[in-house]
N, C-alpha and C positions, 0 to 999 in steps of 0.2 A: 689550339687556334682560337683567337678571340673573335667575338661577334657582338653586334648590337643592332637592334631593330628600332626604327622610328615609325610610330603609328600616329594617327591624328584623330581628332574628335569629329572630323568631317573631311570631305574632299576640299582641295584648294586651301588647306591651312598652312602649306609650305613644307610638306614632307620631302618632296623631290629636291628642292633647293637646299634644304638643310642636310640631306644625305650628301649632296654634292659638296657642301662646305666641309662636312666631317671627312669625306674621302680625301679632299685636298689637305686638310689639317694633318691627318694621319700620315699622308705621303710626305708632307713637309717635315714631320717628326721622324722620318726614316723607316716607316713600316711599309711592307708590301700589302696593299689594300685593294679591295675590289667591291663593286656594288652588286646587289642582288635584289630583284623583285620577282617573286614567283609568278605572279599574274598581273598583267597590266591591261587596262582598257583604254585605248586611245586611237585616234585616227592619224596621229603623228608617228610615223615609223621611219625606219632607216635600214639600209642594206649594208651588211658587213662586207669585209674584204673577200670572204668566201661565199658571198651571194646569199646570205641568210637575212631574214627580216626580224627586227626587234623594235621595241619602243624607244622613242627619242629621249625620254628622261634618263634612261640608263646609258645612253650614248654620252650625254654631257657628264654624267657621273664617272664613266670610264675615263674620259679625258681628264677629269679632276684627279683620277688615280694615276695618270700617266700611262694609261693602257689604250690599246686599240679596242673599240667596242666588239664584243662577242655575244652571240645569241644565248649562251649559257647564263649571262647576266640577267636575262629576262626570258625564262623558258616558255612562258605562255603569254601570248599577246592576243587580246580580243579586239577586233576591229568592227564596230557597229556598222551594219548596212541599212538598218531601219530601227525604229523604236524597240522592236522585239526580236531582231535577228542580228547575228554577228558572224564574221569569219573568224575561225580559230586558227592561230598560228602556234605550232608547237616546235620548240627547238629550231626556230627560224624557217620552218616549212609549213605550207598550208596543210592543216589537218582535216578541215572540213568546215561546213556551215551548219549553224544550229539556231534554234530559238533560245531565248533566255532560260526557259524552263528545261529544255533538253540539256543544255550545258550544266545547269544547276544540278540536275539529277545524275550527271555522268562525271563531274569533276573530281570526285574522290579517287577515281581510277588513276589520276595523275600523281597521287601522293608519293608512291614509291619512286617514280621518276624524279620528282623534285628533291626528295631526300638523297637519292644517289648522286644527283647533280651537285647538290650543296656539299656533300661529303667529298666529292672530287675537288671542288674549289678549296676546301679546307687544307688540302695537301700542298697547295701552291701559294697561299697567302697567309699573312700574319693576322689580318683583321678583315672581316667581311661586314660591310655596312648594309643592312637590309632595310627595305622600305615596304610598309604596308600599303593598303588601298582603302580609300574611303574611311570608314570608322570600324573599330573592332566591336562596337556596340550594336551592330546590325543583328539583333537577336533572332530574326527570321532566317538568317543565313548561317548561324553558328554551327549547326550540325554538319555542314559541308564546307567549312572555311578552310581554304588552303593558302590564304594570302596575309591574314592578320595573325590572331592568336593561334590559329590552327598551324600556321607555318612556324611561328615562334616555338610552339610546343614540339614540333617535329625535330627541331635542331637545338632545342633548349637555349633559346636566345633571350637575353634581358631586353626590356622595352623602355623607351622614352616616349611619353605621350605629349603630342603637340596640340596647343590650342591657339586659335587666331583671334587676338584681341581687337583687331581692326574692324571685325564684323560686329563686335559687341557680344556680351554674354559669355565671355571666356571662362569665368569661374563656374557658371552653371554647366557649360559644355564639358569641362574637365570633370567636375564632380558627378555630373549625370552619366558620363561615359564610365567612370569607375563604378558607379552604382549598378550599372547593367552588366558588368563583367562577372564571371563566376569567381569563386574564391581563389582557385589556382591561377586564374588569369590575372587577378589583381596582384598576386604575389610577384608576377613577372614584371610589373610596372615599377621601375626603380626611381623614376623621376619624371617631372613635367617640364615642358618648355613653353613659355609664353612668346608667341611670334607676332611680328608686325606691330610693335608697340610704338606709339608716338607720344612724346611728352617727357615729363620728369619721372624717372623710375621710383623716386622716393615716395611719390604719391601712391604708387602701386604696392609698395612693400607691406602695408597692413593687410591688404587683400591676400597677398601671397602667404602671409603667416596664418591667416584664418583658413585659407584653403588647405594648407598643410595639416592644420588641426582637424579638419573635416575628413580628408582622404588619407591622412597619414603617409603621404608621399612628398618628399622634398622637391623644391623647384630647382632645376639644373641651370636655369638662366632665363633672361629676358632679352630677346633679339629685337632690335629696333626695325621699324619700317625702313626699307631702302629700295632704290631703283638702280638696277644694273642692266647692262646690255647683255643679258643672258636669256636664252630661249625658254619659253614656257611650255609645259607638257601638253596642255589641253586646248590652247587657243592662241589667238593673235595677241601678241604683246605690243602695244603701241608705244615704243620707246620714245618717240618724239611727238607724243599725242598733243602736246601744247605748243608745238613749234610749227609755224607756217613757213615751209621752205619754198625756194624759188622754183624748184622742180616738183611738180604735183603728180604723184603716182596713185592711181585708183585701183584697188584690189577688189574684185567682185566677191562679195561675201556669200558664198553658196551655203545652202542649208546643211549639206553633208561635206563641207569643205575639209579636205585632208591635207596633211603636211603644211601647216601654217608656217613651219620653219623655212620653207622655200623663200619666204619674204624677208626673213630676219636681217640678212646682209644689207638689204636696201635701207633699213632704218639707220645704219651707221654712217651713211653719206651725209655730210654736214648741211648741205643746202637742199636736201630732199625731204619732202613730207610724204608719208604713206598713210592713206586713209582707206577704210573698208566700207564699201558701198553696198547697201542692202536694197535700195530702191532707185528708180529712175530720177527722182527728185534730188538725190544726193550726188548724181553722176558728175555734173559740171562739165568742164572742158579740160580734162587732165592731159598731161604730156605723155603719159604711158598708162595703158590699161593692162592689168594682169588678170587673166582668167585662170584661177588656180586648179589644183587637183581636187577630185571628189571621190568619195567611196560609193556614191550612187549617182553616176554621171547622167543617166537618163532622167531620173527624178529631179535632179538639180537643173537640168536643161528645161524641163517642163516648168519648174518653179520660176526661173528668170524669164521665161516666155510669158507666163501668166502675170507677173508683176511689172512687166514693161521694160525690164533691163535689157533683154535681148534686142528690142527695137532700138534703144539708144546706142547700144554697142555697134549695131550694124550701121546706123546713121553716122556714128563717129568714124567708123572704118571707111565709109564711102565719101564723106564730105570734108574730111580734115586730113592733115598730114601726120596726125598723131599715130603712135605706135601701139599695137596690140600684141601681147605675147601670151599664148596659152600653154599651160604646163599640164601634161598628162591628160586628166579628164577634161580640163579646159581646152587643150589642144583638140581633143576629139569633138567637143561641142562646136568648135569653129568650122568643122567640116560639113560635107553635104548630107551625109546620112550616118546614123549609128544603128547597127544591126546586132541584135542579141538573140540568136537562134536557140541558145540553150537556156535562156532566161537567167543568165548569170547575175544580172544586176536588177532586173525589173520583170514585171509580168508582160511588158510591151516587147514585142520581138523586133520592132523597127520604129525609129523616130527620125524625122527630118532635122538636120543640124542647122547652124546659122548660115551656112553656105558662103563663108568668108575665105575658106581654104578648099581647094579642089581635092579633097581626100574622102575616103569612105572607110569607116571603122567597123570591124566585126569583133564582138567579144567572144573569146574562146574559154574553154574550161581550164586550161593550164595558165598559171600565173608566171609572168616574167619577173625575175628578181635578179638584179645584177648591178655591180659597181662598174662604171664605164669611164673612159677617157676618149677624147676625140679632138677634131679640128673642124673648121668650116669646110663644107664641101666646095669643090671647084665651081659647081653651078651657082652656089650662093654667092661666091666671090664676084660674080657678074652683077649682082644687085648693088646698086650705088651705095646704099646705106651701109653695107657691110664689106665693101670692096677693099677697105684698108685694114681690116682686122686680120692679124696674123698670129693670134694667141691660141692657147689650148683651152678646151672646156673639159669639165669633169663633173661627176655627180652619180646618181644611181637611178635605176629604172624599177618601178613597181607597177605593173599593169597587166590586165587580162585582155586588152584590145590590140588588134593588129590593123595597120592602115594600108590601104591601097592608094597609090598616087594617080591623080588625073593629069590631064595635059597642061593645066594652067597653074601648076605649082612647081617649085624646084625643091629638092631635098635641102635641109638646113645644115646638118652636120654629117661628117664621116666619122664613125666610131672606129677607133683603132685598138682599143684594149677593153676586154670584158672579163671581169673577175681575175685579172692578172694574166690573161692570155691574149696574144695578138690576134686581132680579128679585123675584118673590114666590111662594114655594112652602113647603111644610111639611116639617119633618124631625123624626124621633124620635117617641117615644110615652111616655105615662105611664098607669099603670093607674088604676082608679077609686078605689082606696084611697090612691093617691098615694105609695106607698113603693117602687114599681118603675118605673124609667124607662130609656129607651135613646135613643141618638143615633148618627148617623154621623159626628159632628164630632170629629175628632182635635184634641188641644190645647185641649179644652174647659176644662180647669182652669188653663190659662195665663192666661186673662183674670181679672183681679183681682176684678171684680164678681161673677161667677158663683161662683168659688171661695170668696170671702168669705161670700157668702150661704149656700152649702151648709154650710160648716164652722161658721158661727155658728148655723145651724139645729140642728146636732148639739150645739153647746155649750149652747144654751138648753135643749134636751131633758135634758141632764145637770146642769142647774143651774149652769153655768159662765158667767163673764162673756164677753160678745162681744168680739171683737178686730178691729182693722183688719188686713187682709192686706197682705203685702209685694208690691209690683209686681215680677213675675218678671223682666221685661226689665231693670229697673234693677239688681236683684241680680246678674243674669248679667253685666252690664257691669262691676260692681265685682269680681266673681270673676275675670273675664278679666284685669283689670288686676293683681289679686293674682298670678295665674298668671304673667303677663309679668314681674313683679318677681322672683318666685322663679327663673324660668328665666334671666333676664338676669344675675342675680347668681351663677348656677351655671355658665353657659357662658362660654367665651372669645369674646365677641362680636367683638373685633378680628380674631381668627382666622377666624370665620365670614364676616365682611364681606370678607376677603381671598379666601376660597373662592368667594364669589359674584361677585367681580370688581369690587366697589364701593370697595375700598381697595387701595393698593399692597401687594404681597407683600414 
């Protein structure tokens, strides 16, 4: 079974997107391919069909392989809860919480599990495309490495090293990384990739030749800088950053904002601009406000209270006809009170919410993780804003809070399917005015029916023509194919096939 690992000189050099590209290229060439990242640190996560949690980067990579995402593709997920603490997800389930030092001291115990999991994957696929994390040259972490050279050594994988030329200093970063590797680690690096290049590659070639003379590793290719409508692993990608749309959507940029990908589908609407708001001076008069999810809801609520954003959100809700949608932690913030008796999220056991929805949230010890489908509830149908909506909604839940409804809200959705099983329970809430709503459902805008209805509602209000929305999944497939074309034409694929052992050297 063939394998190849992409590592980088630093974070955000393009490892995830280039793994996605190689996954699609190998699939196009007729191979059974799968992604693998032993350990991922991200607040962007996803729930699989069997109710397990994994990092979003491997979700996109799975789609590039033509596969449903599975937790074995990302066995360990670290979700930061503060600068020094994180929640540890192992094989899709909550393993526990720890400080950075505690996890650093314990992580070698996962080596056997990772090796066994990888060996099982080898039985089912022709090629596994592996992704490292950060840089392999973090010499202070080398003795307990399970994600870069440590993982490559466990399964004897060849490595391609990626450098980001857009940031500057790419030759120094590649040469410096090679300098800090041990001799046996350097031997694993079979080639380099220059990523995010702008300009004439002929000007770059003398530098590539000099770099090869210094590190004795050939360059496998130069990938140009490009912009595609594909989600980013670690943050908000402003696809239409330079476009001022007629529909203005403001997303509250929380300090611990999670699941940025909840917003991605809004970016693909032609007449919509999405902006991320960090202060009250940036708020303006948007048509829609989204209060997103958070990995530390209480601390983020305190933050927007202190910087004045809470005040302008409440004024907006009470004095305009604008729409507010809270997702997961954002939904909880819109309520009356948030209680944390077990100190799950914070040292505070209780904090007052924005009081825009008549709900009360209590954080529990057990985490809810589920893929769901549903419809608008009958009570919500009475609300004029949503009375004509007849479509389905779908997404996934990841939360540790439970809500109790007061008398002045109606449930938003009726959930009819959970992890493939028929169920019936309510989710979310909408106020009596119909302009503030919240839900636990991540990915709510991915569904074309709900997104189209909400955006058209905003268009009608502004006297604009209604439009048909793009099916997000179809667009994503086209964008992955575009990505594969760019990367295939930029890399020496014959050389890469020789590295993985599928063609003669």
